[in-house]
C-alpha positions as CSV (number, residue, x, y, z in Angstrom):
1,M,4.5,27.6,21.4
2,N,5.8,30.1,18.8
3,M,7.3,29.3,15.4
4,N,10.9,29.2,16.6
5,E,10.1,26.8,19.4
6,T,8.1,24.6,16.9
7,L,11.0,24.5,14.4
8,I,13.4,23.6,17.2
9,M,11.1,20.8,18.3
10,V,10.8,19.5,14.7
11,A,14.6,19.6,14.4
12,T,14.9,17.7,17.7
13,M,12.5,15.1,16.5
14,L,14.5,14.4,13.2
15,A,16.9,11.8,14.8
16,P,14.2,9.9,16.8
17,A,11.9,10.0,13.7
18,F,14.6,8.5,11.5
19,F,15.0,5.4,13.7
20,S,11.2,5.4,14.3
21,L,10.6,5.3,10.6
22,L,13.0,2.4,10.1
23,G,11.2,0.6,12.9
24,M,7.8,1.2,11.3
25,A,9.2,-0.2,8.0
26,A,10.4,-3.3,10.0
27,F,6.9,-3.8,11.4
28,G,5.4,-3.4,7.9
29,S,7.9,-5.6,6.0
30,P,6.2,-9.0,6.8
31,V,2.9,-7.6,5.3
32,V,4.6,-6.6,2.1
33,A,6.7,-9.8,2.0
34,V,3.6,-12.0,2.4
35,L,1.7,-10.1,-0.2
36,G,4.6,-10.8,-2.6
37,E,4.4,-14.6,-1.8
38,I,0.6,-14.7,-2.2
39,A,0.8,-12.7,-5.5
40,A,3.5,-15.1,-6.8
41,K,1.3,-18.1,-6.1
42,A,-1.8,-16.4,-7.6
43,K,-0.2,-15.0,-10.7
44,K,2.5,-17.6,-11.2
45,R,5.3,-15.1,-11.5
46,V,8.5,-15.5,-9.6
47,F,9.3,-11.8,-9.6
48,Y,6.7,-11.3,-6.9
49,D,8.3,-13.9,-4.7
50,K,11.7,-12.5,-5.2
51,Y,10.5,-9.1,-4.2
52,G,8.9,-10.5,-1.1
53,Q,12.1,-12.2,-0.2
54,Q,14.1,-9.0,-0.6
55,T,11.6,-7.0,1.4
56,S,11.7,-9.7,4.1
57,S,15.5,-9.4,4.2
58,M,15.3,-5.6,4.5
59,G,12.8,-6.0,7.3
60,L,15.1,-8.4,9.2
61,I,18.0,-5.9,9.0
62,L,15.7,-3.1,10.2
63,L,14.3,-5.3,13.0
64,I,17.8,-6.0,14.3
65,L,18.7,-2.3,14.1
66,T,15.5,-1.4,15.9
67,L,16.1,-3.9,18.7
68,V,19.6,-2.5,19.2
69,V,18.5,1.1,19.1
70,C,15.5,0.5,21.4
71,G,17.6,-1.5,23.8
72,A,20.2,1.3,24.1
73,G,17.4,3.9,24.3
74,V,15.6,2.1,27.1
75,G,18.9,1.6,29.0
76,I,19.8,5.3,28.8
77,A,16.2,6.3,29.7
78,F,16.1,3.9,32.7
79,A,19.3,5.4,34.0
80,K,18.0,9.0,33.7
81,F,14.2,8.6,34.2
82,P,13.7,5.3,36.1
83,E,10.2,6.1,37.4
84,F,8.9,7.1,33.9
85,I,10.3,3.9,32.3
86,K,8.8,1.8,35.0
87,K,5.4,3.0,33.8
88,F,6.1,1.4,30.5
89,I,7.3,-2.0,31.7
90,N,4.8,-2.3,34.6
91,P,2.6,-5.4,34.3
92,T,-0.4,-3.1,34.6
93,S,0.7,-0.9,31.8
94,P,-1.6,-0.7,28.7
95,L,1.5,-1.4,26.7
96,K,1.8,-5.0,28.0
97,Y,-0.3,-6.4,25.1
98,A,1.8,-4.4,22.6
99,F,4.9,-6.0,24.1
100,I,3.3,-9.4,23.5
101,G,2.5,-8.5,19.9
102,M,6.1,-7.2,19.4
103,G,7.5,-10.5,20.8
104,V,5.3,-12.5,18.4
105,F,6.3,-10.2,15.5
106,A,10.0,-10.4,16.2
107,L,10.1,-14.2,16.7
108,F,8.1,-15.0,13.6
109,T,9.8,-12.4,11.5
110,F,13.2,-14.1,12.2
111,I,11.7,-17.5,11.4
112,H,9.9,-16.3,8.2
113,S,12.9,-14.4,6.8
114,L,15.5,-17.0,7.6
115,S,13.5,-20.0,6.3
116,W,12.6,-18.4,2.9
117,K,14.9,-20.7,0.8
118,K,14.5,-23.8,3.0
119,M,10.7,-23.7,2.7
120,R,10.3,-23.2,-1.0
121,S,8.5,-26.5,-1.2
122,A,6.2,-25.6,1.7
123,K,5.0,-22.2,0.5
124,G,1.6,-22.5,2.2
125,F,3.1,-23.0,5.7
126,H,5.7,-20.3,5.0
127,I,3.0,-17.9,4.2
128,V,1.2,-18.7,7.4
129,L,4.4,-17.9,9.3
130,G,4.6,-14.6,7.5
131,L,1.0,-13.8,8.3
132,I,1.6,-14.4,12.0
133,A,4.5,-12.1,11.9
134,A,2.5,-9.5,10.0
135,L,-0.5,-9.7,12.4
136,G,1.8,-9.5,15.4
137,G,3.5,-6.4,14.1
138,L,0.2,-4.6,13.2
139,A,-1.3,-5.6,16.5
140,A,1.7,-4.2,18.4
141,V,1.4,-0.9,16.5
142,T,-2.3,-0.5,16.8
143,I,-2.2,-1.2,20.6
144,A,1.0,0.8,21.4
145,V,0.1,4.1,19.6
146,P,-3.2,4.8,21.6
147,A,-1.7,3.4,24.8
148,K,1.2,6.0,24.6
149,L,-1.4,8.8,24.6
150,L,-2.1,8.2,28.3
151,I,1.3,6.9,29.5
152,G,2.6,9.4,31.9
153,Q,-0.3,11.8,31.6
154,T,-0.9,14.0,34.6
155,A,-4.1,15.7,33.7
156,A,-6.1,17.3,36.5
157,D,-9.2,15.6,35.1
158,P,-8.3,11.9,34.3
159,A,-11.8,11.2,33.0
160,Q,-11.6,14.0,30.5
161,A,-8.1,12.9,29.5
162,A,-9.4,9.4,28.9
163,Y,-12.3,10.8,26.8
164,N,-10.0,12.9,24.7
165,A,-7.7,9.9,24.2
166,Q,-10.6,7.7,23.2
167,A,-11.5,10.1,20.4
168,L,-8.1,9.9,18.9
169,Q,-7.4,6.2,19.5
170,L,-9.0,4.5,16.5
171,P,-7.9,6.9,13.7
172,M,-4.4,7.3,15.1
173,A,-4.0,3.5,15.6
174,I,-5.1,2.7,12.1
175,M,-3.1,5.6,10.6
176,Y,0.1,4.4,12.1
177,A,-0.6,0.7,11.2
178,I,-1.1,1.8,7.6
179,L,2.1,3.9,7.8
180,T,4.1,0.7,8.6
181,I,3.1,-0.8,5.2
182,A,3.7,2.4,3.3
183,A,7.1,2.8,5.0
184,A,8.1,-0.8,4.2
185,A,7.1,-0.6,0.6
186,G,8.5,2.9,0.2
187,L,11.9,2.1,1.7
188,S,12.0,-1.1,-0.3
189,C,12.1,1.0,-3.4
190,A,15.4,2.6,-2.2
191,Y,16.6,-0.8,-0.9
192,L,16.1,-2.4,-4.3
193,V,18.3,0.3,-5.9
194,L,21.0,-0.1,-3.2
195,R,21.1,-3.9,-3.7
196,R,20.9,-3.9,-7.5
197,N,24.7,-4.1,-8.2
198,K,25.2,-6.7,-5.4
199,D,22.2,-9.0,-6.3
200,D,21.9,-8.2,-10.0
201,F,18.7,-10.0,-10.8
202,G,18.4,-8.4,-14.2
203,R,16.9,-5.2,-15.6
204,D,13.5,-6.8,-16.2
205,Y,13.3,-7.7,-12.5
206,Y,14.2,-4.3,-11.3
207,N,11.9,-2.5,-13.7
208,F,9.0,-4.7,-12.6
209,T,9.7,-4.6,-8.8
210,L,10.4,-0.9,-8.6
211,K,7.0,-0.2,-10.2
212,L,5.4,-2.8,-7.9
213,A,7.0,-1.4,-4.7
214,A,6.1,2.1,-5.7
215,R,2.5,1.1,-6.2
216,W,2.3,-0.8,-3.0
217,A,3.8,2.3,-1.2
218,A,1.4,4.8,-2.8
219,I,-1.8,2.9,-2.0
220,P,-1.4,2.7,1.8
221,M,-0.1,6.3,1.8
222,V,-3.4,7.4,0.4
223,G,-5.1,5.6,3.3
224,F,-2.6,7.3,5.7
225,L,-3.6,10.7,4.4
226,A,-7.3,9.8,4.7
227,C,-6.7,9.0,8.3
228,Q,-5.2,12.4,8.8
229,G,-8.5,13.9,7.8
230,W,-10.4,11.4,10.0
231,M,-8.2,12.3,13.0
232,F,-8.8,16.0,12.5
233,A,-12.6,15.4,12.2
234,T,-12.6,13.5,15.5
235,L,-10.1,15.8,17.3
236,P,-11.6,17.2,20.6
237,E,-12.5,20.9,20.2
238,S,-9.9,21.9,22.9
239,F,-7.2,20.1,20.9
240,K,-8.4,21.6,17.7
241,T,-8.2,25.1,19.1
242,M,-4.8,24.6,20.5
243,T,-3.5,23.1,17.3
244,M,-5.0,25.4,14.7
245,G,-4.3,28.5,16.8
246,T,-0.5,27.7,17.0
247,P,2.2,26.8,14.5
248,L,1.3,23.2,15.1
249,G,-1.4,23.8,12.4
250,F,1.5,24.4,9.9
251,V,3.2,21.3,11.2
252,W,0.1,19.2,10.5
253,A,-0.5,20.8,7.1
254,G,3.2,20.3,6.2
255,A,3.1,16.6,7.1
256,T,0.0,16.1,5.0
257,A,1.4,18.0,2.0
258,I,4.7,16.0,2.2
259,G,2.8,12.7,2.4
260,A,0.9,13.7,-0.8
261,I,4.2,14.6,-2.5
262,C,5.5,11.1,-1.6
263,T,2.4,9.5,-3.1
264,I,2.9,11.5,-6.3
265,L,6.6,10.5,-6.6
266,W,5.7,6.8,-6.1
267,L,2.9,7.0,-8.7
268,I,5.4,8.6,-11.2
269,I,7.7,5.6,-10.7
270,A,4.8,3.1,-10.8
271,R,3.6,4.5,-14.2
272,S,7.0,4.9,-15.7
273,A,8.1,2.7,-18.6
274,A,11.7,2.9,-17.4
275,P,11.6,3.2,-13.5
276,L,15.3,2.5,-13.2
277,Q,15.9,5.9,-14.8
278,L,14.0,7.4,-11.9
279,K,15.9,5.7,-9.1
280,G,16.8,9.1,-7.6
281,L,13.1,9.6,-6.9
282,T,13.1,6.6,-4.6
283,F,15.7,8.2,-2.3
284,L,13.9,11.6,-2.5
285,A,10.6,9.9,-1.5
286,A,12.4,8.2,1.4
287,L,13.9,11.5,2.6
288,L,10.5,13.2,2.4
289,M,8.8,10.4,4.2
290,W,11.4,10.9,7.0
291,L,10.6,14.6,7.2
292,M,6.8,13.8,7.1
293,H,7.3,11.4,10.0
294,A,9.3,13.9,12.0
295,L,6.4,16.4,11.6
296,N,3.9,13.7,12.7
297,V,6.0,12.8,15.7
298,T,6.1,16.4,16.7
299,L,2.3,16.6,16.5
300,F,1.9,13.4,18.4
301,M,4.2,14.6,21.2
302,N,2.2,17.8,21.5
303,F,-1.0,15.8,21.7
304,M,0.4,13.8,24.6
305,S,1.3,17.0,26.4
306,M,-2.3,18.3,26.0
307,F,-3.9,15.7,28.2
């Protein structure tokens, strides 16, 4: 693959990566929302709870959008590539447990988000509902990501393909699970700004929650970048040679560099005395995270083709 082909593939991945990132944020939203609830109880400050509620609302919107987009995508794919789609929905598919996790996540996300006000007097039980949604979402991601590595693989040596996939499974699964939390918190920064005029909870609230959301986005992003190094260290030598000897090496380096820039932008917001004056950085970080994810998706798709 030459540079032009690589750039074309990255450009092709921009649209799927956009909706994928929104889906990742949906999966991570219950984690951030529950953290807000727990922090509100521990620190006796309502701003944490209000931020958790807003993140939960954002996650519900993104979940509905994800279900619509995925449903349409599966319908189109089934019409054009029925045999390939059957591998995903087959009862013996390694994705079946991911589908169970997704079902648990979707059900409890709806319950948790829509019962926020009604269960203010039963916070403990409401937190449990959120934890179930969060664990279901994280389980679905950690199962689905490594399972996709082998879905549809046609390697001449299945045993070698399985060995290569096993080397990547753990770091890649953890990396994308962490990304769901970073995406949820990172996009919530922009969501807070977009909702400010409509909700208008006061300047003190937005100054507090923008710093909180930025901090909660930066911390998991550091973990995500660490997983990039972990994944490279465990990469099979054949994959490493094919990656570093082609423009894919630049794709990987670019994704890591952009992730680091996102982290820096969020830290600037988190440490600012007037984060509302930096609201433009929330949208810049969101756009850069989208580009980073497109580069990562490009890399992931190429790893799938190497088996």
